[in-house]
KOLMAR-429109 format. One line per 10 residues: number of its first residue (from 1); their letters; for each residue x, y, z of N, C-alpha, C. Coordinates in steps of 0.05 Angstrom, whole numbers, plus 5000, padded with zeros to 4 digits. Layout:
// KOLMAR-429109
NUM	a	X Y Z X Y Z X Y Z | ...
This chain:
// KOLMAR-429109
1	mkkslplplf	5475 4125 2788 5477 4151 2798 5483 4156 2825 | 5499 4174 2831 5507 4179 2865 5491 4200 2874 | 5486 4195 2898 5471 4213 2911 5474 4232 2925 | 5468 4256 2921 5477 4272 2943 5462 4276 2972 | 5483 4284 2996 5466 4285 3017 5451 4310 3016 | 5426 4311 3031 5408 4336 3039 5419 4357 3050 | 5426 4380 3035 5443 4407 3046 5438 4406 3079 | 5412 4410 3087 5420 4411 3125 5434 4383 3126 | 5428 4365 3125 5440 4347 3142 5470 4339 3135 | 5477 4347 3107 5510 4347 3104 5519 4379 3124
11	llltatallp	5501 4393 3125 5518 4416 3140 5521 4405 3171 | 5498 4388 3169 5501 4380 3206 5528 4368 3207 | 5528 4339 3186 5556 4322 3199 5581 4338 3191 | 5577 4357 3174 5604 4368 3168 5610 4386 3198 | 5591 4400 3204 5601 4414 3238 5609 4396 3255 | 5592 4374 3258 5599 4349 3284 5630 4349 3281 | 5638 4339 3255 5664 4325 3242 5683 4352 3260 | 5679 4380 3258 5689 4400 3263 5701 4403 3297 | 5683 4394 3311 5676 4399 3332 5700 4386 3346 | 5711 4399 3367 5739 4388 3382 5728 4359 3391
21	atfargeend	5744 4339 3397 5741 4307 3399 5735 4312 3429 | 5745 4330 3450 5735 4328 3475 5713 4330 3480 | 5700 4355 3463 5669 4357 3469 5651 4339 3452 | 5656 4328 3433 5643 4309 3433 5634 4277 3441 | 5661 4274 3449 5657 4250 3475 5645 4252 3497 | 5646 4285 3499 5626 4298 3530 5650 4283 3551 | 5681 4279 3545 5700 4272 3575 5695 4296 3584 | 5699 4324 3581 5696 4348 3595 5681 4344 3618 | 5661 4336 3614 5627 4340 3620 5631 4320 3651 | 5640 4304 3647 5647 4275 3672 5671 4273 3683
31	pparwwkgni	5683 4289 3690 5710 4296 3701 5718 4267 3721 | 5741 4262 3732 5740 4243 3751 5745 4259 3772 | 5730 4252 3799 5732 4267 3817 5773 4264 3839 | 5781 4287 3849 5810 4292 3847 5807 4313 3867 | 5831 4314 3885 5832 4334 3910 5840 4359 3908 | 5824 4369 3921 5829 4405 3914 5842 4416 3940 | 5856 4426 3947 5869 4439 3968 5859 4469 3977 | 5847 4477 3996 5836 4500 4009 5843 4511 4030 | 5840 4538 4044 5841 4555 4065 5820 4569 4070 | 5798 4562 4089 5771 4572 4092 5773 4589 4112
41	hthslwsdgn	5793 4602 4124 5802 4624 4146 5817 4632 4147 | 5811 4661 4140 5839 4687 4135 5831 4709 4132 | 5854 4729 4144 5837 4752 4153 5861 4770 4135 | 5850 4791 4120 5863 4819 4111 5855 4844 4128 | 5862 4863 4107 5864 4892 4119 5834 4895 4126 | 5813 4886 4108 5785 4893 4114 5781 4887 4144 | 5793 4878 4152 5790 4875 4188 5813 4872 4207 | 5825 4855 4212 5848 4852 4233 5874 4839 4215 | 5872 4830 4187 5902 4826 4178 5914 4843 4166 | 5941 4837 4161 5957 4864 4150 5968 4863 4126
51	dfpemiadwy	5953 4849 4106 5957 4862 4083 5933 4862 4062 | 5937 4873 4043 5912 4871 4024 5901 4846 4017 | 5878 4843 4008 5870 4813 3998 5877 4806 3975 | 5881 4821 3962 5895 4805 3936 5920 4802 3939 | 5941 4815 3957 5962 4798 3967 5963 4776 3976 | 5951 4776 3994 5941 4759 4007 5935 4731 3993 | 5915 4733 3973 5904 4716 3956 5923 4700 3933 | 5938 4718 3919 5955 4710 3912 5982 4698 3926 | 5985 4700 3946 6007 4678 3959 5998 4654 3962 | 5965 4652 3968 5961 4624 3973 5959 4615 3936
61	rqqdynflal	5949 4619 3927 5957 4616 3892 5981 4609 3891 | 6004 4625 3891 6032 4616 3882 6036 4588 3896 | 6029 4585 3927 6028 4564 3939 6015 4544 3934 | 6000 4535 3909 5989 4511 3895 5955 4507 3912 | 5944 4525 3925 5921 4524 3940 5905 4526 3913 | 5878 4509 3916 5863 4507 3897 5835 4531 3901 | 5837 4533 3925 5809 4554 3941 5824 4567 3961 | 5806 4590 3962 5816 4606 3995 5786 4632 3994 | 5782 4622 4026 5753 4642 4033 5771 4662 4049 | 5765 4684 4045 5771 4709 4058 5754 4717 4087
71	tdhnvlaegq	5760 4707 4104 5739 4706 4127 5740 4731 4146 | 5737 4759 4141 5741 4782 4160 5713 4786 4173 | 5723 4790 4199 5705 4793 4219 5683 4808 4217 | 5653 4801 4215 5635 4816 4215 5626 4833 4182 | 5637 4829 4161 5646 4843 4141 5649 4821 4114 | 5636 4830 4095 5643 4819 4070 5672 4839 4050 | 5689 4829 4037 5694 4855 4020 5681 4867 4002 | 5664 4881 4006 5647 4897 3986 5643 4931 3982 | 5638 4937 3965 5631 4967 3966 5649 4989 3970 | 5658 5011 3975 5679 5026 3984 5680 5024 4002
81	rwmpfdkiva	5723 5029 4006 5729 5025 4028 5762 5032 4030 | 5759 5058 4039 5794 5070 4032 5807 5067 4065 | 5827 5067 4076 5839 5069 4094 5870 5077 4096 | 5867 5094 4118 5891 5116 4125 5916 5094 4122 | 5939 5107 4103 5961 5089 4097 5972 5089 4126 | 5976 5108 4143 5987 5106 4165 5978 5083 4194 | 5952 5070 4182 5940 5056 4199 5963 5029 4188 | 5960 5028 4158 5959 5006 4142 5990 4996 4152 | 6010 5019 4149 6045 5011 4161 6043 5004 4192 | 6016 5016 4213 6015 5009 4232 6012 4977 4241
91	rsdaeildry	6002 4967 4222 5992 4943 4223 6014 4928 4209 | 6026 4939 4192 6041 4924 4177 6071 4935 4172 | 6081 4941 4152 6113 4958 4150 6112 4980 4136 | 6137 4990 4128 6135 5018 4111 6130 5010 4081 | 6139 4980 4077 6140 4971 4040 6121 4966 4038 | 6101 4961 4051 6073 4942 4044 6059 4956 4014 | 6061 4987 4010 6052 5002 3989 6070 4992 3964 | 6089 4990 3966 6107 4982 3948 6111 4959 3940 | 6102 4933 3954 6096 4910 3948 6067 4906 3930 | 6054 4920 3945 6020 4913 3921 6032 4933 3900
101	qnrfgdswve	6044 4952 3901 6049 4967 3868 6061 4954 3851 | 6089 4940 3865 6108 4927 3852 6090 4898 3836 | 6066 4883 3845 6059 4865 3842 6033 4866 3826 | 6026 4884 3837 5996 4892 3816 5994 4917 3790 | 6009 4939 3802 6016 4957 3787 6002 4982 3792 | 6018 5003 3785 6006 5030 3793 5978 5036 3789 | 5976 5023 3754 5948 5037 3748 5926 5012 3768 | 5933 4997 3783 5916 4978 3799 5906 5000 3814 | 5930 4994 3838 5930 5014 3872 5917 5037 3867 | 5896 5037 3873 5887 5067 3881 5892 5081 3908
111	trgeagtpkf	5906 5109 3908 5905 5129 3924 5896 5149 3926 | 5892 5161 3949 5878 5194 3950 5895 5211 3972 | 5896 5238 3959 5906 5248 3991 5943 5258 3973 | 5958 5269 3999 5984 5273 3990 5992 5253 4007 | 6021 5245 3992 6033 5227 4010 6048 5235 4027 | 6052 5217 4046 6063 5226 4076 6053 5246 4094 | 6023 5253 4093 6001 5268 4109 5978 5247 4114 | 5973 5253 4140 5946 5241 4147 5925 5238 4134 | 5929 5252 4113 5900 5245 4099 5904 5232 4069 | 5926 5214 4071 5944 5198 4048 5930 5165 4055
121	evrlkpldef	5907 5162 4035 5895 5137 4041 5900 5114 4017 | 5896 5091 4019 5892 5067 4002 5868 5060 3997 | 5861 5057 3976 5826 5043 3973 5836 5008 3976 | 5812 5002 3988 5823 4968 3993 5793 4951 3973 | 5805 4942 3949 5794 4928 3933 5771 4912 3942 | 5745 4910 3935 5722 4892 3940 5728 4862 3924 | 5716 4842 3938 5719 4812 3920 5716 4807 3889 | 5695 4826 3884 5673 4827 3862 5701 4839 3840 | 5713 4857 3846 5727 4870 3832 5758 4863 3823 | 5768 4849 3852 5803 4833 3843 5801 4801 3842
131	rsqlethkkf	5778 4787 3847 5779 4765 3839 5791 4763 3808 | 5777 4773 3799 5787 4767 3768 5814 4771 3752 | 5832 4782 3778 5863 4784 3774 5875 4756 3781 | 5861 4739 3793 5864 4717 3806 5860 4692 3794 | 5838 4688 3803 5825 4669 3789 5826 4651 3764 | 5829 4626 3765 5839 4609 3735 5824 4590 3732 | 5807 4578 3723 5795 4558 3706 5810 4528 3718 | 5794 4519 3738 5799 4497 3752 5832 4486 3758 | 5847 4514 3767 5864 4515 3793 5862 4538 3812 | 5843 4556 3811 5840 4577 3839 5818 4595 3841
141	ilipaeeisd	5802 4589 3858 5781 4605 3856 5773 4619 3888 | 5764 4640 3897 5751 4656 3917 5733 4643 3922 | 5726 4648 3944 5697 4642 3960 5686 4665 3981 | 5671 4680 3974 5655 4702 3991 5651 4682 4022 | 5661 4693 4040 5662 4684 4068 5665 4705 4096 | 5663 4702 4113 5655 4714 4142 5660 4706 4165 | 5677 4715 4183 5682 4700 4204 5656 4726 4230 | 5636 4708 4234 5615 4719 4245 5623 4723 4278 | 5634 4744 4291 5647 4739 4310 5627 4758 4333 | 5623 4742 4348 5597 4747 4369 5613 4737 4407
151	gaegkpvhin	5598 4734 4423 5610 4729 4442 5584 4734 4464 | 5584 4708 4484 5564 4714 4513 5585 4707 4543 | 5572 4712 4566 5588 4707 4586 5616 4717 4583 | 5626 4739 4566 5651 4749 4571 5671 4728 4560 | 5665 4711 4532 5677 4698 4521 5664 4694 4492 | 5695 4695 4477 5680 4698 4444 5674 4679 4432 | 5662 4681 4411 5641 4662 4405 5647 4666 4367 | 5659 4648 4361 5669 4660 4332 5660 4634 4312 | 5645 4643 4292 5635 4624 4273 5633 4635 4247 | 5650 4617 4226 5652 4627 4199 5622 4612 4180
161	atniaeaipp	5623 4626 4167 5602 4623 4150 5618 4622 4118 | 5616 4603 4097 5631 4605 4072 5614 4601 4052 | 5615 4620 4037 5599 4615 4011 5576 4634 4014 | 5572 4659 4027 5550 4670 4028 5544 4693 4010 | 5522 4704 4012 5509 4720 3992 5518 4757 4005 | 5521 4760 4027 5518 4781 4037 5532 4774 4069 | 5538 4801 4083 5548 4794 4108 5517 4785 4126 | 5533 4770 4144 5506 4759 4169 5520 4780 4193 | 5498 4789 4209 5505 4812 4230 5506 4788 4252 | 5526 4781 4273 5525 4769 4293 5495 4779 4312
171	aggdtvrevm	5494 4750 4314 5459 4747 4321 5455 4741 4358 | 5475 4749 4374 5483 4752 4400 5466 4726 4415 | 5457 4733 4443 5451 4709 4459 5462 4715 4489 | 5454 4703 4511 5452 4708 4540 5479 4683 4541 | 5482 4666 4534 5502 4639 4540 5510 4636 4508 | 5543 4622 4514 5560 4607 4494 5536 4596 4481 | 5526 4575 4491 5507 4557 4472 5484 4571 4451 | 5473 4592 4473 5453 4602 4457 5468 4632 4430 | 5491 4634 4432 5503 4651 4409 5507 4638 4395 | 5516 4610 4393 5527 4589 4372 5502 4582 4358
181	qnnlrailah	5474 4576 4376 5448 4564 4356 5440 4589 4348 | 5438 4616 4358 5428 4637 4342 5439 4641 4319 | 5464 4648 4323 5484 4637 4295 5477 4630 4277 | 5481 4603 4281 5476 4579 4266 5456 4580 4250 | 5436 4588 4272 5403 4594 4254 5404 4605 4234 | 5414 4630 4234 5421 4655 4219 5433 4653 4188 | 5455 4631 4196 5473 4619 4166 5449 4601 4156 | 5435 4587 4171 5415 4567 4155 5399 4584 4142 | 5385 4596 4153 5370 4619 4141 5380 4627 4122 | 5399 4642 4117 5413 4648 4088 5413 4631 4078
191	ekshgrhvlp	5424 4607 4079 5431 4585 4056 5405 4585 4052 | 5378 4580 4063 5361 4574 4048 5346 4601 4029 | 5346 4624 4041 5337 4648 4026 5350 4654 4000 | 5379 4645 4002 5394 4657 3979 5399 4627 3963 | 5383 4601 3970 5391 4587 3948 5420 4585 3942 | 5433 4571 3961 5459 4568 3962 5468 4554 3972 | 5491 4536 3972 5504 4511 3996 5529 4534 4012 | 5519 4541 4038 5537 4544 4054 5548 4529 4079 | 5573 4533 4079 5578 4518 4098 5592 4533 4129 | 5571 4528 4153 5576 4546 4171 5595 4523 4196
201	hinhpnfhya	5622 4532 4204 5633 4515 4223 5645 4534 4244 | 5645 4521 4270 5655 4534 4298 5684 4535 4291 | 5698 4557 4302 5721 4567 4302 5738 4559 4332 | 5760 4553 4328 5776 4551 4354 5764 4553 4389 | 5752 4522 4386 5744 4526 4413 5761 4532 4436 | 5774 4527 4432 5800 4537 4465 5812 4566 4459 | 5804 4588 4445 5808 4606 4440 5793 4618 4471 | 5808 4628 4488 5796 4638 4518 5789 4620 4524 | 5796 4594 4517 5773 4572 4530 5743 4580 4529 | 5730 4586 4510 5707 4593 4509 5685 4574 4503
211	itaddlaavv	5692 4552 4488 5674 4534 4479 5682 4508 4492 | 5664 4498 4508 5670 4469 4517 5661 4446 4501 | 5671 4418 4506 5671 4399 4482 5632 4392 4491 | 5619 4403 4517 5587 4393 4525 5573 4412 4500 | 5589 4437 4503 5574 4466 4482 5581 4446 4452 | 5601 4439 4449 5595 4427 4420 5584 4406 4409 | 5579 4386 4429 5562 4368 4426 5529 4383 4425 | 5522 4399 4444 5494 4410 4439 5487 4415 4421 | 5502 4438 4407 5491 4444 4386 5487 4432 4361 | 5462 4413 4358 5471 4396 4347 5465 4398 4308
221	serffevyng	5455 4427 4309 5451 4438 4279 5484 4437 4271 | 5503 4446 4284 5527 4445 4275 5546 4412 4270 | 5555 4421 4240 5568 4389 4236 5602 4396 4233 | 5609 4425 4232 5633 4427 4226 5645 4443 4248 | 5676 4440 4253 5685 4459 4275 5719 4452 4265 | 5741 4472 4277 5764 4463 4275 5778 4450 4290 | 5788 4428 4280 5803 4411 4298 5837 4419 4300 | 5843 4439 4275 5865 4444 4284 5864 4475 4267 | 5871 4501 4282 5875 4521 4272 5901 4530 4271 | 5916 4544 4261 5946 4545 4263 5949 4578 4276
231	hpgvhhegde	5933 4585 4286 5936 4617 4304 5952 4606 4327 | 5979 4617 4328 5987 4605 4358 5978 4615 4386 | 5959 4626 4383 5943 4634 4409 5915 4625 4412 | 5907 4594 4400 5891 4589 4403 5884 4557 4427 | 5904 4554 4434 5912 4527 4460 5897 4503 4438 | 5911 4504 4429 5909 4474 4413 5912 4455 4424 | 5928 4453 4445 5949 4427 4466 5926 4434 4484 | 5912 4447 4496 5896 4452 4517 5908 4458 4543 | 5908 4454 4566 5930 4459 4592 5924 4440 4612 | 5929 4440 4640 5930 4417 4656 5892 4419 4658
241	dhpsiermwd	5881 4447 4660 5848 4445 4656 5831 4438 4634 | 5841 4446 4616 5827 4443 4595 5832 4420 4573 | 5816 4402 4555 5832 4384 4540 5842 4395 4516 | 5857 4381 4503 5867 4389 4475 5835 4395 4455 | 5850 4404 4434 5823 4403 4409 5812 4376 4405 | 5843 4364 4398 5832 4334 4388 5813 4312 4404 | 5821 4319 4434 5811 4302 4457 5779 4312 4459 | 5774 4341 4459 5747 4350 4453 5729 4341 4435 | 5747 4339 4415 5729 4324 4386 5708 4298 4389 | 5738 4286 4406 5721 4254 4415 5705 4263 4440
251	lanairrtnl	5707 4274 4456 5686 4270 4483 5661 4288 4468 | 5662 4309 4456 5635 4322 4436 5623 4298 4422 | 5634 4278 4408 5628 4260 4389 5616 4235 4402 | 5624 4238 4425 5612 4207 4445 5590 4217 4454 | 5583 4239 4457 5558 4249 4467 5536 4260 4443 | 5543 4265 4430 5523 4258 4403 5522 4238 4393 | 5537 4216 4395 5528 4185 4382 5518 4169 4400 | 5510 4177 4431 5503 4158 4441 5480 4179 4462 | 5483 4200 4474 5461 4215 4494 5440 4225 4472 | 5448 4243 4449 5434 4259 4429 5421 4240 4409
261	nvpplmglgt	5449 4222 4401 5441 4201 4371 5437 4229 4346 | 5452 4245 4343 5459 4256 4324 5492 4252 4307 | 5492 4260 4278 5516 4252 4270 5539 4270 4287 | 5564 4260 4280 5586 4278 4298 5599 4290 4285 | 5608 4308 4296 5628 4334 4279 5651 4329 4265 | 5649 4337 4243 5671 4332 4229 5688 4357 4235 | 5717 4351 4223 5743 4371 4240 5753 4377 4199 | 5758 4407 4212 5773 4422 4192 5803 4433 4196 | 5818 4438 4184 5842 4446 4192 5843 4475 4173 | 5852 4489 4180 5857 4528 4181 5881 4539 4188
271	ddshnynghk	5876 4559 4177 5908 4587 4179 5902 4594 4204 | 5873 4615 4197 5860 4632 4218 5885 4656 4214 | 5897 4657 4186 5913 4671 4181 5913 4703 4191 | 5933 4724 4201 5930 4752 4202 5948 4762 4192 | 5979 4756 4194 6007 4764 4185 6024 4750 4169 | 6033 4771 4149 6040 4761 4122 6066 4776 4121 | 6085 4774 4097 6111 4782 4097 6131 4779 4118 | 6132 4747 4126 6148 4748 4147 6146 4749 4172 | 6122 4765 4181 6115 4779 4206 6106 4755 4222 | 6115 4750 4250 6106 4722 4269 6072 4722 4267
281	gaspgrgwvm	6068 4716 4287 6044 4706 4292 6023 4685 4277 | 5998 4700 4272 5979 4673 4256 5989 4680 4231 | 6011 4675 4219 6018 4667 4188 6006 4641 4173 | 6009 4650 4150 5997 4633 4127 6009 4594 4121 | 6000 4577 4115 6004 4556 4100 6012 4541 4126 | 5990 4545 4146 5997 4518 4170 5977 4497 4180 | 5945 4509 4161 5931 4486 4165 5915 4482 4140 | 5895 4469 4127 5879 4466 4102 5861 4441 4109 | 5845 4442 4083 5833 4416 4076 5834 4409 4050 | 5836 4385 4047 5835 4369 4028 5810 4369 4012
291	vrskylspeh	5791 4367 3993 5766 4372 3985 5767 4342 3963 | 5751 4325 3966 5749 4316 3933 5717 4313 3921 | 5729 4321 3903 5707 4339 3888 5713 4332 3853 | 5688 4330 3839 5692 4329 3808 5696 4357 3799 | 5688 4376 3816 5690 4408 3801 5705 4424 3827 | 5721 4444 3824 5728 4460 3831 5704 4490 3826 | 5690 4486 3853 5668 4508 3859 5659 4506 3872 | 5646 4532 3890 5639 4531 3924 5618 4507 3931 | 5595 4511 3913 5575 4497 3908 5579 4469 3917 | 5600 4454 3895 5607 4427 3887 5633 4417 3917
301	likamkagdf	5650 4441 3926 5666 4431 3947 5647 4426 3979 | 5637 4446 3973 5607 4447 3999 5600 4415 3997 | 5581 4410 3984 5572 4390 3976 5592 4358 3984 | 5614 4366 3977 5630 4346 3988 5644 4336 4010 | 5637 4376 4026 5647 4366 4050 5627 4362 4076 | 5601 4367 4068 5574 4354 4080 5578 4331 4077 | 5591 4320 4057 5588 4285 4053 5603 4271 4066 | 5623 4288 4076 5651 4284 4092 5673 4274 4077 | 5667 4281 4056 5692 4276 4033 5720 4299 4040 | 5734 4293 4054 5752 4309 4057 5775 4302 4081
311	yassgvtlke	5792 4316 4083 5812 4305 4106 5814 4337 4116 | 5835 4343 4139 5845 4358 4149 5874 4355 4153 | 5893 4377 4144 5925 4370 4154 5938 4393 4153 | 5958 4389 4167 5979 4408 4175 6002 4402 4165 | 6007 4382 4139 6030 4382 4131 6028 4354 4113 | 6010 4334 4121 6013 4304 4110 5997 4311 4087 | 6004 4297 4069 5986 4294 4040 5974 4262 4035 | 5954 4256 4034 5942 4223 4022 5937 4222 4000 | 5949 4201 3991 5943 4191 3961 5918 4181 3957 | 5909 4168 3973 5884 4155 3974 5872 4145 4006
321	ldyaadtktl	5847 4151 4003 5836 4146 4027 5804 4141 4014 | 5798 4122 4030 5770 4101 4026 5761 4090 4047 | 5738 4097 4046 5718 4074 4065 5703 4057 4062 | 5708 4031 4048 5684 4010 4041 5655 4003 4063 | 5636 4010 4053 5617 4010 4069 5611 3983 4077 | 5616 3960 4053 5609 3938 4057 5626 3915 4063 | 5652 3923 4074 5675 3906 4092 5672 3927 4115 | 5666 3947 4124 5666 3971 4137 5699 3967 4148 | 5714 3980 4126 5738 3984 4130 5749 4012 4116 | 5773 4020 4136 5776 4053 4123 5809 4046 4117
331	sleiapqega	5810 4053 4102 5835 4043 4086 5848 4082 4079 | 5879 4086 4082 5897 4104 4070 5918 4098 4056 | 5935 4109 4041 5958 4108 4027 5967 4141 4034 | 5998 4143 4043 6004 4175 4048 6030 4172 4031 | 6027 4196 4012 6041 4202 3999 6071 4222 4009 | 6090 4207 4002 6112 4204 4032 6131 4232 4017 | 6137 4239 4035 6161 4263 4029 6182 4253 4043 | 6209 4262 4029 6232 4252 4031 6243 4255 4068 | 6250 4232 4070 6269 4230 4099 6247 4230 4118 | 6221 4228 4112 6195 4221 4133 6187 4194 4140
341	tyktqfigtl	6188 4187 4162 6164 4167 4168 6144 4175 4185 | 6124 4151 4189 6101 4155 4194 6080 4138 4208 | 6058 4149 4230 6051 4132 4240 6023 4138 4240 | 6002 4114 4235 5983 4120 4225 5963 4113 4259 | 5948 4121 4267 5935 4118 4291 5898 4119 4286 | 5888 4090 4289 5866 4092 4287 5843 4091 4311 | 5837 4119 4322 5813 4126 4339 5783 4122 4338 | 5777 4114 4359 5753 4109 4363 5737 4110 4384 | 5713 4123 4388 5696 4113 4412 5676 4087 4413 | 5687 4069 4443 5672 4039 4435 5637 4052 4455
351	kptenetpad	5620 4032 4441 5598 4034 4443 5595 4027 4482 | 5585 4043 4495 5572 4043 4533 5570 4011 4531 | 5575 4005 4558 5575 3978 4566 5558 3976 4594 | 5536 3956 4604 5522 3963 4623 5539 3968 4648 | 5535 3989 4664 5542 3988 4694 5568 4005 4698 | 5581 4019 4667 5608 4021 4668 5611 4047 4693 | 5632 4049 4695 5640 4070 4718 5648 4095 4700 | 5652 4120 4713 5663 4145 4706 5692 4135 4686 | 5702 4129 4701 5732 4118 4699 5732 4103 4668 | 5718 4079 4670 5707 4057 4644 5706 4084 4620
361	aekrvgkvlk	5679 4094 4624 5676 4117 4604 5699 4137 4595 | 5708 4137 4610 5732 4160 4604 5751 4145 4578 | 5755 4117 4587 5770 4102 4572 5764 4092 4543 | 5736 4090 4545 5731 4087 4515 5718 4103 4501 | 5728 4128 4500 5719 4148 4491 5754 4159 4478 | 5755 4162 4454 5772 4171 4435 5801 4148 4444 | 5791 4122 4442 5807 4107 4446 5829 4092 4419 | 5853 4090 4427 5872 4082 4403 5870 4053 4395 | 5853 4045 4376 5850 4015 4371 5869 4003 4353 | 5890 4014 4334 5900 4005 4320 5923 4023 4309
371	taeglnasyk	5953 4014 4315 5970 4029 4302 5981 4026 4280 | 5992 4034 4255 6005 4029 4238 6027 4041 4230 | 6050 4028 4219 6076 4043 4215 6080 4042 4183 | 6091 4063 4166 6091 4061 4138 6071 4079 4124 | 6075 4072 4100 6055 4088 4075 6026 4082 4070 | 6014 4054 4084 5986 4044 4084 5983 4030 4105 | 5962 4041 4113 5950 4028 4134 5914 4022 4126 | 5902 4010 4151 5871 3998 4143 5865 3988 4175 | 5842 3996 4171 5820 3982 4203 5800 3979 4195 | 5787 3950 4209 5762 3936 4196 5745 3942 4222
381	ltgdelyvra	5722 3960 4219 5714 3958 4248 5695 3927 4252 | 5697 3934 4278 5687 3900 4296 5656 3906 4297 | 5645 3930 4301 5617 3930 4303 5618 3949 4335 | 5639 3943 4352 5633 3957 4376 5641 3982 4377 | 5647 3999 4356 5658 4028 4356 5633 4040 4349 | 5630 4064 4366 5612 4085 4354 5621 4096 4334 | 5646 4101 4320 5653 4115 4303 5686 4109 4299 | 5705 4114 4276 5727 4109 4278 5733 4130 4262 | 5760 4142 4273 5777 4161 4247 5808 4153 4251 | 5821 4173 4235 5849 4164 4233 5865 4191 4234
391	vvtsdqapvn	5882 4190 4245 5903 4204 4259 5933 4201 4242 | 5954 4219 4218 5967 4202 4211 5994 4225 4228 | 6012 4215 4235 6026 4240 4240 6060 4227 4234 | 6071 4253 4225 6095 4245 4215 6122 4256 4240 | 6145 4249 4230 6163 4250 4251 6184 4280 4241 | 6168 4290 4215 6179 4313 4211 6157 4341 4222 | 6168 4360 4230 6161 4385 4237 6149 4400 4208 | 6128 4414 4220 6116 4434 4190 6140 4451 4186 | 6132 4462 4156 6155 4483 4159 6148 4507 4174 | 6120 4519 4180 6118 4541 4192 6104 4532 4221
401	psfknqkqqv	6110 4516 4237 6096 4505 4264 6082 4529 4280 | 6059 4525 4287 6047 4542 4306 6048 4532 4343 | 6054 4515 4342 6063 4507 4379 6088 4486 4374 | 6103 4488 4397 6131 4473 4409 6130 4450 4398 | 6147 4430 4392 6142 4410 4386 6126 4394 4368 | 6107 4413 4350 6093 4403 4328 6104 4378 4305 | 6094 4366 4298 6096 4342 4279 6076 4349 4260 | 6080 4346 4237 6061 4342 4216 6039 4323 4212 | 6016 4330 4211 5996 4320 4214 5969 4313 4191 | 5953 4294 4191 5930 4295 4178 5905 4280 4197
411	wtqpigwe	5890 4283 4194 5860 4283 4208 5843 4274 4193 | 5829 4247 4188 5805 4235 4173 5775 4239 4188 | 5755 4243 4173 5738 4243 4187 5719 4218 4195 | 5703 4219 4222 5697 4194 4237 5668 4186 4207 | 5682 4148 4211 5662 4142 4194 5653 4107 4211 | 5636 4101 4205 5622 4081 4219 5600 4082 4224 | 5589 4105 4235 5570 4116 4256 5546 4120 4237 | 5543 4116 4214 5512 4113 4199 5499 4092 4202
């Protein structure tokens, strides 16, 4: 006689068989790590940008970015905010409202007052309201952020805080370093009190030549800064009296790894975009980060960046990037662009030697240790380096250059210092 299964067991097995195969195998719960493209320095009409935040976010989404942080000065996009239309036009152009309505519809765009009068206003939507119109699972997310804009000694000191729960007011201070330290302390306290991962980073050190390499080294609680900022007014290349941003990176990290014995700074690429729709100035698409993470979420992206698993770019893309700690070898593979050639330089700072002169010290900081041509390059550390990083330079100009004779580049993070 054939026995029947007990009814509860029969129902359980039947339900399991009907589950989607991916759910049953659990593959969706352990995806492979992949690269995500993002910009974490962006401005809108909420502060000194010249377009609506939805329009800006939609541009990045359409350009295949995966994440974007809108970082307006000393404010989060939240609550009720109405802006006089004449001020919007003065910052942008007369067609801005038409573009906004054409993209999102008349029922979405909110105005009040009579058109053509000084009382005619447009509502600026908060992030929590407009993000649902743009975010897509596993494709594009928006992250709440702020550019904390402060200063001391007549110099601007700007620090971004990415993935914050509420606006953080500038902390102030009597000196540039004190302002940096006080604001970083406030960001770290915010991170702890809200139980969320927050990424602080120093913005454009050469803006008004406000922050020196010594300043970057001295504020040891900071781990991130902008090695490339796409704003054309931030003096990326320095001048006869000030080092370039990339040179500052090595000068600061040499101090960190010798005098202070703290981890090195890691370098970000950002747009610092303010001007959209073909306007000149600080326009979008110039600098970004590529972050390797299993998940597209603020927390996982920031954890990956804190672990150094990212690189900065102004146009070059890497297919592979790896540091094998057992063999102390940094290797990379470049994703080719048609017609482009590439040069990879492995740059490091060597350990100090006894009785070295200031001239000797100058030469060992940010030294080119190896140069390679082509799509593949690697460097094996010898043990004499304090750290090594790679910079890849294409012979092609960026689509939207920020300074004269600029070439597309990639900057990897310092390794070999642990």
